[in-house]
Structure formats: structure tokens, C-alpha cells
Legacy VTK file of the C-alpha trace (Angstrom):
# vtk DataFile Version 3.0
C-alpha trace
ASCII
DATASET POLYDATA
POINTS 139 float
-27.585 -2.116 -62.908
-24.697 -2.620 -60.487
-25.575 -3.516 -56.942
-24.029 -1.465 -54.134
-20.860 -2.933 -52.670
-20.946 -4.605 -49.281
-19.411 -2.695 -46.402
-18.306 -4.445 -43.249
-16.228 -4.344 -40.123
-13.566 -6.808 -39.023
-11.603 -6.732 -35.765
-7.931 -7.557 -36.334
-7.659 -10.046 -33.456
-10.735 -11.917 -34.714
-8.742 -13.391 -37.599
-6.556 -16.483 -37.420
-4.257 -14.913 -40.016
-4.255 -11.105 -40.068
-2.575 -11.170 -43.494
-6.045 -12.055 -44.833
-6.871 -8.334 -44.529
-4.380 -7.621 -47.329
-6.723 -9.513 -49.691
-9.553 -7.086 -48.917
-10.205 -3.462 -49.830
-9.658 -1.699 -46.502
-11.283 1.752 -46.444
-10.140 2.785 -42.967
-9.123 1.475 -39.588
-9.639 2.696 -36.040
-8.228 1.691 -32.678
-10.880 0.728 -30.123
-10.410 0.224 -26.401
-12.795 -2.135 -24.674
-12.735 -2.056 -20.874
-14.677 -4.408 -18.619
-13.720 -4.175 -14.969
-9.962 -4.657 -14.746
-9.787 -6.222 -18.205
-8.736 -3.869 -21.008
-8.454 -4.942 -24.625
-7.223 -2.813 -27.492
-7.892 -3.843 -31.063
-8.050 -2.391 -34.522
-11.364 -2.326 -36.381
-11.073 -2.410 -40.173
-13.809 -1.075 -42.416
-13.748 -3.053 -45.650
-15.641 -2.931 -48.908
-16.414 -5.987 -51.036
-17.932 -5.976 -54.492
-21.184 -7.904 -54.833
-19.593 -10.349 -57.297
-16.974 -11.299 -54.644
-19.107 -11.469 -51.493
-19.929 -15.203 -51.617
-16.277 -16.183 -52.088
-15.012 -13.797 -49.390
-17.745 -14.994 -47.017
-16.653 -18.646 -47.420
-13.024 -17.665 -46.852
-13.865 -15.593 -43.775
-15.746 -18.563 -42.284
-12.365 -20.322 -42.111
-10.483 -17.221 -40.883
-12.698 -15.958 -38.058
-11.944 -17.305 -34.599
-14.915 -19.002 -32.865
-15.539 -16.248 -30.310
-15.817 -13.503 -32.962
-17.855 -12.612 -36.027
-17.908 -10.070 -38.838
-20.865 -8.398 -40.470
-21.441 -6.716 -43.809
-24.349 -4.880 -45.382
-25.225 -3.561 -48.803
-28.182 -1.629 -47.395
-30.676 -4.304 -48.446
-29.162 -7.368 -46.810
-27.075 -8.203 -43.764
-24.392 -10.877 -43.916
-23.179 -12.187 -40.554
-20.104 -14.411 -40.705
-19.138 -16.687 -37.832
-16.515 -19.389 -37.696
-17.684 -22.147 -40.108
-21.050 -20.571 -40.998
-22.662 -17.404 -42.328
-26.192 -16.045 -42.487
-27.788 -13.681 -44.998
-30.784 -11.647 -43.851
-32.977 -9.364 -45.946
-33.511 -5.960 -44.347
-36.251 -3.372 -44.042
-34.030 -0.800 -42.332
-30.373 -0.146 -41.541
-29.182 2.015 -38.655
-26.793 4.912 -38.848
-23.145 4.155 -39.494
-20.892 4.853 -36.505
-17.073 4.928 -36.533
-17.014 1.239 -35.543
-19.786 0.144 -37.909
-23.530 -0.136 -38.192
-24.967 -1.915 -35.165
-28.734 -1.821 -35.765
-30.739 -3.600 -38.432
-34.408 -4.415 -38.963
-34.991 -7.706 -40.750
-37.930 -8.395 -43.020
-40.622 -10.365 -41.227
-39.797 -13.403 -43.387
-36.118 -13.329 -42.379
-36.508 -12.860 -38.616
-36.208 -16.645 -38.219
-32.873 -16.541 -40.038
-31.715 -13.911 -37.545
-32.804 -16.151 -34.638
-30.834 -19.031 -36.171
-27.794 -16.778 -36.572
-28.030 -15.595 -32.961
-28.361 -19.165 -31.660
-25.480 -20.394 -33.791
-23.241 -17.463 -32.875
-23.781 -17.715 -29.131
-23.715 -21.514 -28.943
-21.467 -22.922 -31.671
-19.616 -19.667 -32.233
-19.104 -18.911 -28.532
-19.725 -15.180 -29.150
-20.827 -13.271 -26.056
-24.449 -12.261 -26.718
-23.725 -8.719 -25.467
-21.440 -8.115 -28.446
-23.663 -9.299 -31.262
-25.252 -6.559 -33.343
-28.921 -5.804 -32.854
-31.428 -7.066 -35.385
-35.152 -6.551 -34.859
LINES 1 140
139 0 1 2 3 4 5 6 7 8 9 10 11 12 13 14 15 16 17 18 19 20 21 22 23 24 25 26 27 28 29 30 31 32 33 34 35 36 37 38 39 40 41 42 43 44 45 46 47 48 49 50 51 52 53 54 55 56 57 58 59 60 61 62 63 64 65 66 67 68 69 70 71 72 73 74 75 76 77 78 79 80 81 82 83 84 85 86 87 88 89 90 91 92 93 94 95 96 97 98 99 100 101 102 103 104 105 106 107 108 109 110 111 112 113 114 115 116 117 118 119 120 121 122 123 124 125 126 127 128 129 130 131 132 133 134 135 136 137 138
């Protein structure tokens, strides 16, 4: 039985080399405006699909491509893969939220994997320098 492909979301400016996107199966892209006070950023969010057989290799490659202050996340409906600069985390899920135009942003981890989520959050906000407000929600 084939496992469902992984679906994820990557922001164009999060990559050191945007040509890396050409190595992935891009399903769609959307322009997003993010405004905080007087600061306005515009970026493109790419929805990509990765076959299960390729996810480990792509994850390792993305760890070298993602800039420290960003991350990418992918799900196959049963697991969540969060990729930061230099490290990734795989979390088993009980529930996945509804997909929005810019991705799924709510997940419920299995009770056994909540500690992995805590480790991912700590790594991402400390080593990864990701602003905690922008990291997806995992209960």
C-alpha cells in the first residue's frame, strides 16, 4: 500500500537558493503580504508535494537550504515534519487542521510525541531564531 505524499509550504525568501524549488513538485503558489506596523513584507508561498520515498532526502537538503530565521513544514496526514536550518523534527499526529491557502497551521501531536514538539519549538526559537509568533500550532 502506498503512503500518501507529503504536502508542505515553503516561503520563497526562506531559501538560500530559490532554484532549489525547481527540484520539487510545486502544486501552486500564492503571494502573501505580511504587515507589522510600518514594516511590510511580500513573499511567495509555494505548496509542494513530496513522495514518501523522497521525504528523508529532501528534508536533509532543505536543512541546508533554509535560512536560520525560517522553517518549512510538511504533513502526510499522520505525521508532521518541521524543517529548520540544520535540523528537522518528525512528530506523529492525532489530528490535522483544515488546509488554508497558505497551509495547514494546526496539528495535534500524539501524547508520546508532544516532547518532540517541545524540542522542535525550543530549537526553532533558540538555534533557528524563528519568531515564536510565526511557528505553527501543535497541541
